[in-house]
C-alpha positions in Angstrom: -10.4 35.7 -40.3 -11.9 39.0 -39.1 -11.3 38.3 -35.4 -8.2 39.5 -33.7 -7.5 36.0 -32.2 -7.6 32.4 -33.5 -8.4 29.3 -31.5 -5.9 26.5 -31.2 -7.9 24.6 -33.8 -8.0 27.6 -36.2 -4.3 28.1 -35.7 -3.5 24.5 -36.4 -5.6 24.6 -39.6 -4.0 27.9 -40.7 -0.5 26.4 -40.2 -1.4 23.0 -41.6 -0.3 21.4 -38.4 -2.0 19.2 -35.7 -3.7 20.6 -32.7 -1.3 18.7 -30.5 1.6 20.4 -32.3 0.1 23.8 -31.6 -0.3 23.0 -27.9 3.2 21.4 -27.4 5.6 22.8 -30.0 4.3 26.2 -31.0 5.3 27.9 -27.8 8.8 26.3 -28.0 9.1 27.5 -31.6 8.3 31.1 -30.5 4.6 31.3 -31.2 3.3 32.4 -27.8 -0.4 31.9 -27.0 -2.7 34.1 -24.9 -4.5 32.4 -22.1 -8.1 33.4 -21.3 -9.5 32.1 -18.1 -7.9 29.9 -15.4 -7.4 26.3 -14.6 -8.8 23.5 -16.8 -11.3 25.9 -18.4 -8.6 28.3 -19.7 -8.7 28.8 -23.4 -5.5 29.3 -25.4 -5.7 31.6 -28.4 -3.2 33.1 -30.8 -3.2 36.7 -32.0 -3.7 36.6 -35.8 -1.0 39.2 -36.4 1.5 37.2 -34.3 0.8 34.1 -36.3 1.3 35.9 -39.6 4.6 37.5 -38.3 5.8 34.1 -37.1 5.1 32.5 -40.4 7.1 35.2 -42.2 10.0 34.6 -39.8 10.0 30.9 -40.8 10.6 31.7 -44.5 13.8 30.2 -45.7 16.0 32.4 -47.8 16.5 31.1 -51.3 20.2 30.9 -52.1 
């Protein structure tokens, strides 16, 4: 992933989650998208660095 941003589909594949989960649940879970454009044609994308940081935060500590 050489780009600074990932599409919703790329983000879903990277996280091994569904596209629907990314649209509905990712923002609730703290993974905030960037919106490019307006209205129905707006594209949501996620910053690669933000996705990687979010994944690290989800790591459970091993007791």
